[in-house]
C-alpha positions in Angstrom: 0.0 0.0 0.0 1.3 3.4 -0.9 2.2 5.5 2.1 -0.2 8.2 1.3 -3.0 5.7 1.4 -1.6 4.5 4.5 -1.7 7.9 6.0 -5.3 8.3 4.8 -6.0 5.1 6.7 -4.5 6.2 9.9 -6.5 9.4 9.9 -9.8 7.7 9.3 -9.2 5.2 12.0 -8.4 8.1 14.4 -11.6 9.7 13.4 -13.6 6.6 14.1 -12.1 6.4 17.4 -12.7 9.9 18.3 -16.4 9.3 17.1 -16.6 6.2 19.3 -14.8 8.2 22.2 -12.1 5.6 22.6 -9.2 7.6 21.1 -6.3 9.4 22.9 -6.1 11.6 19.9 -2.9 13.4 20.5 -0.8 10.3 20.9 -2.5 8.3 18.0 -2.3 10.9 15.2 0.9 12.5 16.0 3.1 9.4 16.6 1.7 7.3 13.6 1.3 10.0 11.1 4.6 11.7 11.8 6.3 8.3 10.7 4.2 8.1 7.6 4.7 11.7 6.7 8.6 11.4 7.1 8.5 8.2 5.1 6.6 10.0 2.2 8.9 12.9 2.1 12.1 10.4 2.1 10.5 8.6 -0.8 9.7 11.8 -2.9 13.4 13.1 -2.1 14.8 9.8 -3.3 12.8 10.0 -6.5 13.5 13.5 -7.4 17.2 12.9 -7.0 17.1 9.7 -9.0 15.1 11.5 -11.8 17.7 14.2 -11.9 20.6 11.9 -11.9 19.3 9.7 -14.8 18.4 13.0 -16.9 22.0 13.8 -16.2 23.2 10.5 -17.6 20.9 10.7 -20.6 22.1 14.1 -21.4 25.9 12.9 -21.0 25.6 9.7 -23.0 22.9 10.9 -25.6 23.0 7.5 -27.6 19.6 7.4 -29.0 19.3 3.5 -29.0 20.4 3.1 -25.6 18.2 6.0 -24.2 15.1 4.4 -25.9 16.0 0.9 -24.5 16.4 2.4 -21.0 13.2 4.4 -21.1 11.3 1.6 -22.6 12.4 -1.0 -19.8 11.9 1.5 -17.0 8.2 2.1 -18.3 7.4 -1.6 -18.9 9.0 -3.2 -15.8 6.4 -4.0 -13.3 7.0 -2.0 -10.0 6.2 -3.8 -6.7 6.7 -0.8 -4.7 8.8 2.4 -4.4 11.7 1.0 -2.7 12.2 -1.7 -5.5 11.7 0.9 -8.1 14.6 2.9 -6.5 16.6 -0.3 -6.6 15.9 -1.0 -10.1 16.7 2.4 -11.3 20.0 2.5 -9.3 21.2 -0.7 -10.7 
């Protein structure tokens, strides 16, 4: 599950608990959500740097066939999750 969806679930759960009156709001939302938000930020940072890096590489080695192959491979490849995608791109 993507982290943004996960964060949404956390918020929904917390609201449900609040409605039922069983929630200690501050603890639940802040602790769980903070980790989710940090994760999301880290992921987006990783991806922006990766994207910049790959663009640099494409610009340096502007061999059309190579570029086309890499882009096609990157687009077609099934991507199980963010971290694996980072791994595939970096290898």
